VOGU-3710 file (C-alpha; in Angstrom, 3 decimals, decimal comma):
1> minhikvenf> 3,144/23,439/-0,572  3,443/21,505/2,625  0,383/22,113/5,182  0,810/19,420/7,610  3,759/17,254/9,049  3,157/14,368/11,303  5,977/12,569/13,052  5,942/9,474/15,313  8,741/7,858/17,367  11,485/9,669/15,395
11> kslkredvai> 14,615/10,626/17,767  13,211/12,992/20,558  9,622/13,459/18,544  7,130/11,154/20,053  4,184/12,044/18,335  3,532/15,449/16,738  1,063/16,476/14,286  1,516/20,306/13,235  0,397/22,635/10,602  2,597/24,255/8,416
21> snlnvlmgln> 2,494/27,683/6,812  4,585/29,638/4,350  7,020/31,073/6,822  7,725/28,382/9,843  10,108/29,674/12,513  11,418/26,956/14,857  12,727/28,189/18,240  13,609/26,782/21,434  16,559/25,945/23,803  19,253/23,658/22,625
31> gmgkssfiqv> 18,580/19,965/22,441  14,656/20,425/22,259  14,181/18,730/18,949  14,317/21,551/16,515  16,889/19,826/14,315  15,170/16,548/14,479  12,021/18,400/12,879  14,153/19,863/10,009  15,657/16,186/9,667  12,370/14,700/8,714
41> llllmqsdkl> 12,330/17,023/5,758  16,123/16,244/5,049  15,590/12,665/5,137  12,474/12,901/2,751  14,531/15,041/0,166  17,730/13,073/0,187  16,298/9,557/-0,175  16,838/8,548/-3,823  14,387/5,523/-3,354  11,809/7,335/-1,540
51> eegvidlhgt> 9,293/6,229/-4,100  10,012/2,578/-3,401  9,560/3,315/0,320  13,011/3,324/1,140  14,678/6,132/3,466  18,360/6,849/3,687  19,331/7,531/7,394  22,780/8,608/6,160  23,089/10,710/3,234  24,075/14,317/1,896
61> laqigqgkda> 21,634/16,357/3,741  21,351/14,463/7,211  23,488/11,767/8,670  21,461/10,171/11,455  23,307/7,054/11,576  21,330/3,775/11,912  18,038/2,551/12,983  18,939/2,707/16,728  19,824/6,456/16,414  16,698/7,257/14,746
71> lyqfaeeeti> 14,152/5,605/16,725  12,471/7,319/19,900  14,077/5,670/22,922  10,927/5,213/24,726  8,756/3,926/21,768  5,738/1,884/22,709  5,636/0,709/19,029  9,021/0,052/17,169  7,736/2,030/14,074  8,828/5,400/12,717
81> vfelaldgqt> 5,987/7,275/11,088  6,387/10,180/8,649  3,417/12,034/6,901  3,034/15,035/4,635  0,113/16,690/3,760  0,359/18,811/0,391  -2,179/21,180/-0,684  -4,950/19,657/-2,424  -3,047/16,146/-2,393  -3,571/13,052/-0,799
91> plawrfpyqt> -1,261/12,815/2,314  2,092/10,975/1,728  2,543/8,407/4,719  5,621/6,194/5,345  5,645/3,656/8,217  9,244/2,300/8,854  9,633/-0,886/10,968  12,745/-0,519/13,167  15,833/-2,046/12,242  18,670/-1,785/14,751
101> dkeqlaaemg> 21,775/-1,641/12,598  20,424/-0,436/9,256  21,325/2,837/7,424  18,358/2,410/5,144  14,697/1,753/6,459  12,176/0,053/4,109  8,277/1,236/4,557  5,662/-1,184/5,237  4,022/-1,821/1,953  0,217/-3,028/1,344
111> hpawdmtvfr> -1,148/0,527/1,131  -1,872/2,454/-2,105  1,122/3,445/-4,203  2,563/6,735/-3,278  1,553/9,428/-5,614  5,112/11,463/-5,629  4,301/13,708/-8,619  3,917/16,812/-6,585  6,519/16,124/-3,960  8,984/15,113/-6,827
121> ehrkrfqyis> 8,740/18,953/-7,913  9,391/19,984/-4,152  12,809/17,819/-4,204  13,833/19,526/-7,295  13,389/22,850/-5,878  14,968/22,371/-2,252  17,490/24,527/-0,981  19,066/23,757/2,276  21,780/25,974/3,988  22,954/24,221/7,253
131> aerigpqdiy> 24,129/25,714/10,396  27,715/25,089/9,795  28,631/27,002/6,602  31,942/27,808/4,636  33,900/30,583/6,118  36,304/33,292/4,281  38,280/31,326/1,552  41,011/32,434/-0,969  39,383/30,690/-3,703  35,881/28,956/-3,704
141> eashtvvadk> 34,589/25,848/-5,385  32,725/26,089/-8,669  30,242/23,329/-10,065  28,230/23,930/-13,315  26,165/20,868/-12,376  25,323/21,932/-8,967  25,186/25,705/-9,746  23,795/25,901/-13,408  21,999/22,849/-13,701  20,483/22,493/-10,185
151> rqlgllgeya> 20,670/26,017/-8,999  22,148/24,861/-5,632  24,383/26,982/-3,464  25,726/23,704/-1,607  24,617/22,870/1,866  27,479/24,862/3,437  27,130/27,907/1,015  30,259/26,628/-0,698  29,149/27,425/-4,219  27,581/30,979/-3,416
161> ahyvhlfgdk> 30,625/32,447/-5,086  29,984/30,614/-8,290  26,200/31,410/-8,110  26,996/35,095/-7,944  29,297/34,713/-10,948  27,095/33,018/-13,168  23,556/34,805/-12,133  24,689/37,942/-10,800  24,017/39,940/-13,942  21,215/37,602/-15,306
171> ysvpeilrha> 18,799/36,767/-12,558  16,001/39,205/-11,840  15,019/39,385/-8,263  11,437/39,303/-7,787  9,813/42,543/-7,247  8,732/42,046/-3,550  12,124/41,205/-2,740  14,012/44,481/-4,125  15,901/46,597/-2,250  15,046/50,480/-2,703
181> safsgsdkli> 18,603/51,568/-2,768  19,923/48,998/-5,164  22,307/50,517/-7,823  20,273/52,425/-10,532  17,221/50,566/-9,079  18,315/47,694/-10,826  16,551/44,280/-10,224  19,549/42,208/-11,146  20,933/39,683/-8,528  24,379/41,393/-7,863
191> hqlnawmhei> 22,725/44,760/-7,160  20,161/43,508/-5,153  22,648/41,445/-3,125  25,071/44,204/-2,301  22,018/46,550/-1,325  20,754/43,844/1,021  24,468/43,369/2,290  24,744/47,082/2,940  22,138/46,704/5,760  24,583/43,926/7,396
201> spgvsvstky> 27,667/45,721/6,683  27,574/49,489/5,290  29,051/50,022/1,947  30,285/46,427/1,160  29,976/45,225/-2,223  30,792/41,630/-3,636  32,765/40,980/-6,960  33,697/37,509/-8,326  36,364/36,221/-10,947  36,255/32,905/-12,335
211> vpeinsvimn> 39,628/30,919/-12,797  39,152/28,324/-15,594  42,298/26,779/-15,054  41,357/25,481/-11,696  37,660/25,751/-12,112  37,318/27,945/-8,933  36,030/31,345/-8,231  37,857/34,139/-6,575  35,581/36,551/-4,392  36,576/40,067/-3,124
221> yqfelptqkt> 34,725/42,686/-1,084  35,189/46,343/-1,420  33,750/49,311/0,463  32,141/52,395/-0,622  33,739/55,776/-0,290  31,910/59,221/-0,878  33,099/59,120/-4,486  34,835/55,858/-5,147  35,446/52,455/-3,555  38,170/50,910/-1,567
231> kpfrpknvgf> 40,550/48,372/-3,157  39,387/44,771/-3,133  39,987/42,967/0,036  40,282/39,005/0,389  37,298/37,418/2,421  39,897/36,415/5,013  40,635/39,801/5,634  37,124/41,052/6,085  34,643/40,213/8,917  33,867/36,486/9,314
241> gisyvlpvvl> 30,137/37,229/9,500  30,047/38,610/5,680  31,306/35,538/4,154  28,775/33,355/6,433  25,626/35,625/5,783  26,232/35,646/1,983  24,718/32,155/1,097  21,771/33,122/3,342  21,120/36,215/1,722  21,511/34,719/-1,759
251> alltaeagkt> 19,025/31,803/-0,945  16,389/34,488/0,203  16,726/36,773/-2,873  16,185/33,751/-5,169  13,073/32,658/-3,186  9,987/32,188/-5,776  6,746/30,143/-5,874  7,264/26,493/-5,564  10,510/26,658/-3,749  11,252/25,233/-0,338
261> ivienpeshi> 14,036/26,933/1,502  15,557/25,392/5,013  18,107/27,679/6,785  19,421/26,910/10,137  20,814/29,900/12,528  20,866/32,616/9,678  21,766/34,831/12,336  25,320/33,203/13,094  28,179/35,911/13,285  25,708/38,799/12,534
271> hprgqatlgr> 25,171/42,230/14,540  21,605/42,221/16,048  20,736/45,141/13,507  21,674/42,749/10,518  19,693/40,104/12,162  16,692/42,247/12,367  17,117/43,013/8,678  17,362/39,261/7,857  13,972/38,653/9,538  12,388/41,195/7,266
281> lialaanaga> 13,862/39,438/4,216  12,819/36,149/5,478  9,370/37,483/5,419  9,503/38,826/2,205  10,794/35,669/0,610  8,073/33,744/2,158  5,529/36,247/0,721  7,369/35,639/-2,452  5,830/32,335/-2,859  8,499/30,112/-1,243
291> qlfiethsdh> 8,046/27,827/1,836  10,594/28,438/4,447  11,586/26,619/7,569  14,025/28,854/9,723  15,749/27,320/12,611  16,981/30,255/14,990  17,813/31,200/18,577  17,522/35,044/17,667  15,121/37,259/19,121  15,957/39,744/16,528
301> ilngirvavk> 15,216/37,381/13,528  11,922/36,924/15,084  11,297/40,607/15,876  12,205/41,487/12,263  9,431/39,044/11,234  6,936/40,612/13,530  7,639/44,102/12,414  7,302/42,774/8,745  3,863/41,569/9,904  2,777/44,828/11,437
311> eraidkskvn> 3,858/46,651/8,274  1,758/44,437/6,171  5,086/43,238/4,333  3,516/39,696/5,019  0,187/38,580/6,246  0,080/37,147/9,812  -1,808/34,007/8,491  1,418/32,959/6,677  3,693/33,003/9,817  4,079/29,880/11,843
321> vmyfdkette> 6,031/30,268/15,129  6,839/26,794/16,541  8,418/26,785/20,102  10,221/23,443/20,960  10,613/22,444/24,779  10,771/19,158/26,631  7,869/17,048/28,475  9,367/14,917/31,210  7,412/12,377/33,130  8,686/9,556/35,320
331> aeqhsritqi> 8,662/7,045/32,472  10,003/9,084/29,352  11,004/12,531/28,042  10,264/13,765/24,630  10,014/17,060/22,530  6,866/19,054/22,616  5,929/21,811/20,036  3,744/24,745/20,906  2,473/26,724/17,955  2,379/30,624/18,460
341> rmdergelse> 0,075/32,827/16,563  0,776/36,170/15,574  -1,911/39,000/15,060  -1,739/41,889/12,564  0,283/44,017/14,878  3,105/41,293/15,261  2,049/40,452/18,631  2,376/36,756/19,860  -0,524/34,686/21,034  1,600/33,272/24,141
351> ypqdfldews> 4,943/33,610/25,470  6,130/30,196/26,920  8,749/30,191/29,438  12,397/30,589/28,190  10,912/31,660/24,894  11,630/35,558/24,829  12,503/36,521/28,418  16,151/36,045/28,822  16,771/39,821/28,105  14,451/40,447/31,343
361> nqllklv> 16,002/37,786/33,200  19,292/39,461/32,884  18,271/42,840/33,476  16,675/41,772/36,731  19,978/40,571/37,804  21,400/43,845/37,251  18,824/45,776/39,300
//
């Protein structure tokens, strides 16, 4: 597990050295540096020549551009620094000299060779679900390589339907993640998926059909009636949020020890009650052994996690809330990260300005 991340001179991150836990929740106003922090991980994960000290600024997970787009604008020293500390390992550190028009940056040599053994496993078991996800489709892509071999859902969740088709009745969801109302108490992914999806849209269930002639998957939704189900509905004829949240729920239900999961804006298009449910599921996924990085603007996601702590579904020590804002002086402006602790009741150690106060701000205007 990653337990420390240090960043210098990358985009809006001047110099940050932060402790990392099982569940890391990134919050703050837009443009404060949350995505930049996540992109540090994405760049390290996507770079094929990382063991040679070469990082790809424009790849499959993150498209930063060129060196001029990556360097902190007010950097005193034109060197970008990334450092990761993993449990029981010597920290991995890279110093990338600035090259303005390069899409790849090569780290300075002359230090001991990087021992990438442990981090290599992290890269193999890395799942990223971006903020921009695939919406309802008539047919969904299938890929044996991506889904069967790599166990991936796709950056946009575009392979979620194929994943359900291949593993829905084969994969056993870890006990800690199982929903009590799953069909016949089954631990199979399809039944657990439907049980958790019921929390977001009551009665909804997912079914898939593989079409070999076009190597694609058709997905349908049905809704439960007292003694039967409705006819199947195409995703485009059902609420947008159901399709949008499906890959998020799948990623969380397949959480297990040694897996790293990054999800941006899991709350998109979801009702507040469903967001709180996602918060609880996120907490359970972290407690199942995965390491999670969740970027969110949702009070409900955070409060779902806080309730999970209070109800002892996850220990407070496993939750790390990171609040991003900006520090501005006459000479420069850069991101600032405040790490917020949580006690056993789910109470937070501090409430920075603009953190969770907008509900009260608006109510005051109504009084």
